[in-house]
N, C-alpha and C positions, 0 to 999 in steps of 0.2 A: 697548219698541220704540225704535228709534234711527233717526237720520238716516243716509242712505247718500250717499256721494260719487257724483256723476255727472260724466261728461266731455262730455256732449252737452247742447245746449240744445234743448228739445223744444217743439214744437207751436204752436197757435193759441189766442189768448185767446177764452174763451167765457163760460159761466155762472160764478157765484160759488163760491169755496171758503172754508172757515174757516181760522183761523190755522194756521200750520205746526205749532204745538205743541199745538193743541187737537183734540178729537175731532170731525171733520167729519161732517156728516150727509148729504152728497151727493157725487157724484163721477163720475157716468156721463158718457160722451162721447156725441156724436151722430154718426150715420152720415151723412157728407156725400154719399156716393154709394154705390150698391149695385147690383151685378149678380150677386149670389151665386146659385149653382145651387140648385135646389129639391130636389136629391137627398138622400136620407136619410143621416145619419152612420152610419159602420160602425166596428167594432173592428178594429184592425190598421192596417198601412200606416205610412208615414213622412211627416214634414213637416220643412221647413227654416225656421228662424227666424234672422233677422239681428240682431246686436247691434253697437253702435258700439265698445264697449270690448273688450279682450282679457282672457281669464281668466288668473289667475296664482297662485291658491291655493285649496285645499279648506277653508280656515278663514277665512270671511268675517267672523268676529266680532272679529278683532284690529284694532288701529288701522291697520295697514298693509293688511290684507285687505279693509277695509270699502268695497268698490266695488260698483256696481250689478250688474255681470255676475257677480262672485263670489257675491253673495247670491242671484241668480236660479238659478244652477246648484245651489247648496246647497239652495235651496227645492225644486227639482225632484227632488232625490235624497234628501230627508229628510222626515220627518213629525214632528208634535208634538201638543200638546194643543189647539191652536187655529190658525186662520188669519184673515186680514182679507179680507172680500169687497169688491166694487166699490162698495158703499154705505158703505164704511169702517166696517163693523160687525164686531165680534169674533165668529167662529163657532167653537163648541166642536167638537172632533173626538172624539166619544165612542168611536169604534172604536179609537183609539190609547190613550186613557185618560181620566181625569176629574180635575177639580180643583174644590175648593170652599172658600169661606171658612167656617171652623168657629167663628171667634170674632172679635168686633170689638175687644175689649179684654182682652188684647193682640190685635192683628191676627194671625190664624193662618190659614194656607192649607195644605190637604192635597192632594197630588198622588198619583194611583194609576195605574200603568201596567198595561194589560191583558195577560193571558196571550197568548203567541203572537207578540208584537211582537219583532222581532229584527233584528240587523245582517245584512248580506249575507254575512258569514262564518259565520252560524249562531248567533252569540252573542246571547243575549237582551238586549234593551234593558231597563235596570234603573234604579232610583232612584239608583244610583251615577253613572250618566250625567247625571242631573238635578243631582246634587250637584256634579259637575265644572262644569256650566253655571253654577250658582250661584257656585262658587268663582272661576271665571274672570271673571265679570261684576260681582262684588261688591268686589273689591280687599280682601277681608276680612283677608288675611294680610300685606298690604303695611305696612311700617313705614319706608319711605323718606321723607325730608323733602322739602320742596317743590322744592329745587334738586338733589336726588339725590345729595348729598354724603355722607349717612349713611343707614344702613338698606338694606332690600332691597325692590324691586318684583318681583313674581312674574309673574302672568299679564297679558298685554297685552289690553286691551279697548277697543273703539271706543265703548262705551256709557258713560254716567255711572255711577259706582259709588254715587252717592247712592241711597237707597232700599234696595237689596239689602245695602249695607254696614251698614244699621241693623237687623240681625237677630241673633238668637242663632244658634249653630251648628246647622244643620238635623239633624233626626232621620230616620234611614232604618230601616224595619222589618226584622226579622230575615230575612224572605224576599226582601228587596231590591226589593219592589214599590211601597212607599209612601214618599213623601218629604214631610216636614212642616216648614214654615218659619214661625217665629214672629218677628214684627217687634217691635223695641223702641220704634219710633216709627211714626206713621201713614205710609202711602205711597199716594199717589193712583193710581199706575199698577200696583197689585198684580196686576191681572188679566192684564197682559201682561209681568210681570216675568221670568218664566222662559221660556226658549226663545231660539234664535238668530234665524234669518230667518223672520219671520212665525210665530213660535212653535215652530220646529223644534228637536228635540234632535239636533244635527248633528255632535258630536265624540264618538267612542267612548272612554269612560274606560278600557276595558281595553287599548286601544292606547297611550294616553298613559302608563298605568301600566307597561306593558311596556318602553317606552323610558326609563323612570326606574329600571328594574331591579326593579320590583315584580311580584308574582305575578299580580295580577288587579285589577279595578276596586275590589273591597272593600278590598284592601290600600291602595289610594290613598286611599279614604275614611277608613280607620282612621288613616292617617298624618296626614291633615288634622285629624281629630277630636282627635288628641293634641296639636295645636298651639294656642297662645294667639292671640287676635286681635292683629293688628299694631298697634303704637302708635308713631307717629313720634317722640313725645317720649321714648320709652324703647326704642330699636331693639335687637333681639336678633341674634345671629349668624345668618346665613342657614341655613335648613334645606336642605342640599345635595340631598337626594332630591326635595323639592318643587321646588327650583330646576331640577333636571333635567327634571321633569315639565312645569313651566311653560315652560322654554326650548323643549322639543319642541312643546308646544301653540302657542307663539308663531310658530315658523318651520318646524317639521317637516312641515307640510302644504303648504308653498309649492312650486309647480312650474308650468311652462308646458307640460310634456309628460307623458304618461301614465307614472306610476311603475311599475317592475317589481314593487314591493312593493304588492300589492293592499290591504293593510291601511291604506294611506294615503288611500284613497278609498272607504271602506266606505259603503254606502247603508243607510238604513232607510225609504226612501220608494219611490215608484212607479218611479223610474228609477235605473239604474246607469251610470256613465261607462264607455264601451267603448273610445274612441279620442280622442286629442288631437293636433293639429298646432299647434306653437307659433305664437302670434299669428295663426292662420288659422281654426281650427275645432275643434269638439268633437262627439262623437257619444254620445248617450244611448240606452240600450236598456231595455226593460221589465224590471223586477224581478219575476220570475215568482212569488216567494214572498210578495210584498206583498199584504195584504188588510185593513190596519188604517187605512183612510182612504178618501178619494174614489178611485174606480177610474179609471185612465187608459185612454183609448181607443187611442192610438197605440202601435205596437210600437217606434217609433224616432223620436227628435228629433235632427236635425242642427243645430248652432248654428254659424253663420259670423260672423266678426268683420270688418265692413266699415265704416270710418269715413266714407267718401264717400257723400253722399246720392245723387248721380247713379248711382253704382255699385250702391247698394242698389235703386234704382228699376229699373235695367236688369236686375238679377238677378230681381226680381219679374216684370218684363215677359217675360223669357226663360223663366220657369218654373224658374229655378235657386233661387228662394226662394219661400216661401209666406206668411210673415209678416215684416213689417219695421216698424221704428220709427225712421225716419231723422231726421237733423238737419233740423229744420223751417225752411222759408222759403216765401215766397209762390210761388217757382218750383217748389219741391218739391211743394207742395200742388196746384198747377195741373197738373203733370205726372202726379201720381197720379190725379187726377180724370179725366184724359184716357184712362187705361188701361181697357180692356174687361175684364170679369170680375173686377174688383177692388173691394172695399169699403174706404172711407176713413173712419176715425173721428177726429174732432177733439174736444178738450176741455181742461179745466184740468189743470195739473200742480201738485202740492204741492212745488214746487221753485223755486229762485232761483239766479241767478248772482251772484258776488261776487268782489271782490279783497280779500285779507287781507294785513295787514302784520305781519311778525314783530316782537315786542317785545324784540328784541336786535339786536346788530350795528348797522348803519347806522340802523335805525329805533328804537333804544333811546331816542333823543331824540324826545319828543312833537312838538316843533316841526317836525322833519323829517317825521314821519308826517303831520302836518296839512298841511304844504306839498305833499307828494306827493298827498294826497287832493284838494287844491284844483286839481290839474292834470288829474284824471281826467275825460275828456269823456263823462260818462254819457249825456247826451242824444244825442250823436253815435252812441254804441254802440247805443242803443235805436233810433235812426233807421235805422241800417244793418242791424240784425239782426231787429228786431221790428215796426217801424211798418208795413211793407208787409203784414204779416199782421193787425195790429191798429192801425188809425189812431189809436186813443185811448191807445195804450200810453205810459207815462211811466216814468222811472227809479223804482226801488223805494226808498222812504224809510224803511224799517224793517228792523232786523236780526231781528225776531221775528215780525211779522205780514205778511200779504199784503193788498193793497188792499181786497178784497171783505169782509174780516173787520171786524166792528163796532169792534174795538179799534184798527184801523189809523189812522183819521183823527185820533182823539184823541191817539194816540201821536206821530204826525208833528208835531202842533202843539207838542209839548213836548220832543221828544227831541233837538233840536239839528241835525237833518238839513238844515234850511233853509240852513245855512252852506255847503252844498255843492250848492245848487240850480244853480249855474252855475260854469264854470271861472273861476279868478282867478289868472292867471299872475303878476301884479304882487305880489299878497299873498304868493304862494308864494315869490317871490324875496326879499321882505322877511324872511320867516321863515328862509330859508336863510342870509341875511346873507353872501352871497358864497361859500358852500360849494357844491361840485359833487359831491354824494354819488353813489357807484356803487350801482345797485340791480339785483339779479338777479331776474328774474321767471320763475317756473316755471308751466307750463301744459301741456295736452295738445296737442302740435304736430301731431298727426294729425287734429285737430278743426278744420275750417275756421272755425267761429264763434269758437273760442277764439283762433285765429290773428288774425282780424280785430280782436277786442277787444284783444289784446296790441299789435297794430300801432298802433291809435289811442291807446292809453295811452302807449306808448313815445314816440311822436312828440310828444305834448303835454308829457310830463314833461321832455323834452329842452329845451323852450322855457324852462323855469324853471331849467335848469342841471343837472338830473339826468343822469347817465351810465347809460343803461339797457342791461343785458346780457340777451340772449335765452337763457334757461335752459330752454326748452321740451324736453319729453321725449316718448317714444313712448307709444302708447295702452295698453300693458301695464306701463309703468314709472312714469308720473306719480303714480299713487295711492300706491304704496309709498314715494315720495320725500317725501310730505307730512310735515312735522315733523322732517325729518332734518338741518336746519341748513345745507343747501347753497345756499339761496336766501334772498331777503329779502321777496319778495311772491309770492303765488300766486293764480291765477285758476282757479276751479272752481265746481262747483255742489253744493248739498245738496238731497236729496229726502227727504221725510218719509213715514213709514208712514200718517199720518193719524189715529193714535190716541195718546192720552196726552200728558203734558207733559214727560217726562224728556229729550226731545230738546234742551231749552234748556240744562240743565247739561251735557249730553253735549258741547256745543260750547264753552260759555262758562265753565264752572266751572274754577277754579284746579286744575291738575294732571290734568284729564280727558284720557283717551286720544285724544279727537278735538279737543282744544284745541291745534291745531297751531302757532299763532302765539304761544303762551305768554301770552295775555291773563290778567291777574289783577287782581281788584278785590274787596276784602273786603266792601264794601257789596253788590255784585252777588251774591257768594257767599251772603251772609246771606239775600238775597231769594230766591235759587234754592232754598235749604234750606226756606224757607217754602212755595215754590211746589209742591214735590213732596209736601208734607204736607197739602195742602188739596184737597178734592174740590169745593169751591164754585167754579163756573166764573166767576162775576163777580169773585171774589177772585183767581182765577188770572189773569184779564185785567189787573186792576189791578197785580198783581205783575209780570207780563210787561212792562207799560208802563214800570214803574220800572226794570226790568232793561235795557230798550231804551235808556232815557235814559243809564244808566251806560255802556253800550257805546259809544254815540256820543261821550260826553264824554271817552273815553279815546283818541280817534282810532284806533279799531280797524282801520278799513278801510271799504270801501264796498259795500253791496249794489248791484247793477247793474240787474237787472230780474227780475220774476217770469217764470218760464219757462212755455211753452205747449206743447201736445202734439199729435202726429198719429201714428196707426198705420194700416197698410194690410195687407190680406191677400187672397189670391186666392180664387176660388170653389171651389178644390179642397179647402179646409178649412172647417170649421164650429166653433162654440163659442168663437170669439175675442171677447172683450168688453173694452172700454176700461176702464182703471184709472188714476186720477190719481196714485197713490202710487209708492213705490219698487219695487213688484212689477211694475208695468206690465201688459202683456198676459199675463204669466206667472201672475198671481194664480190663474187657473183652468185651468192647463195640462192638467189631467186631462180637461177637456171638449173639448180639441182633437180633431178627427177628420177623416178624409178622407171625401169624398162619392162 
């Protein structure tokens, strides 16, 4: 399971959550006000849900596609071996298939897909689809060196390749139903290792194979089976057929409008995409063939993209939306509570806002990074965006933990964050020594909270001599710009699924697909390797604290604050339940119903 990028800051501080990279044991929200109808839920009908971000790809697993809205749509249109519930527990979906650990030494896991599970074009879902998921998220074939000057990188993945990279090539049974994975090293997150969004098998191998000139999914598997594991120390000439398959996987599903080629948005879940309006909306309709997982009540879900909180609230008030998760503020919450026939849920979010500095260009010099960090007015940002909702809110002082987690306080004592407790323009000027660096800051310009954060950061940086350039992008463009080298700093948020520890190397490991600012620290890499190989939670916390210290010592950038969350829904719908992780209210979309 991996972190997802978010472009909104959500909610209101409430009860405790565990570390972003640990398995939390709670996560329910509280109904702040409720006027819901007592009418019984029924099958059929339509509901409209509003999201802040705009959809832009049917592959949310790539580094560019890894945004909250893309993953939610993928989750609603696909199914897999498990999902995560609102208690942050892994729930097995035995109707789709089964998986079990058959050996501890070596760690071996066997996956079996049930008969009758199929894509919306009628093609059966097979172990070859699982093999593609493994190949894309393991980096098993890559032999490119760290700076990309030699060798080949094939599939783009937002996840850390640690763990899945430490396996033998998987076995697929002759009938294509069973996939067996044997690890060469222990892996703490083995239970959630396979699957895209909340465990879904979401990219059809037969379509990727077709675009690589292969006959079917088995042919793609056979091609991969015949290749050696990539070795950056001894790179081989690129396999052109696998490169074509990977290139299509990486970008072939990207779109803001409904493709005329229906194979680009195949479903194997409760819903199928029927219509799309670029940067405005999407319509999902029931997949009538689906019966291999939780049964959905609604015939149709309309998704609208509205960044403005007042506009979201107005849509809910006017009956133009049924479920919203707006940009939270004290005004937003007060307005929502004043609405009749609306339930408001408030609770924790496993997410945080941060500003990251690229380790190249103007920020290749650590003194310049440190100087810039000393200008960031974190307390002012918290005061403007969070304090009215939570008077006790403070700037976040860890890159790994949130304040309510036991490891947070001890980590903060030793990680070096105290150097940035307050703005220090004079020290920043000393470090710059007369330089006036130009810094381009990228963020979601359609998000009011990100605009406010950018404005405060830019004004303070200018006091030290930085020349700040506004590189803000629109709501459907900022996510795919991350890591493309066109900016020097970025403001955005990470939100965690709430299970596993592999989210840490996903972001901070050298060469990881989600390591957008090119941070690299050999000691941190070694600690992360240990982290994903231990299941002892106390040892995990100790390792995370050491990693946290290494990140701060590098002048990586700054966490700003732990995000907080609010959802609201009308009495026309039932089944909506608060969720603190990356799925949000979508975690049980199949329970949504009209009354």
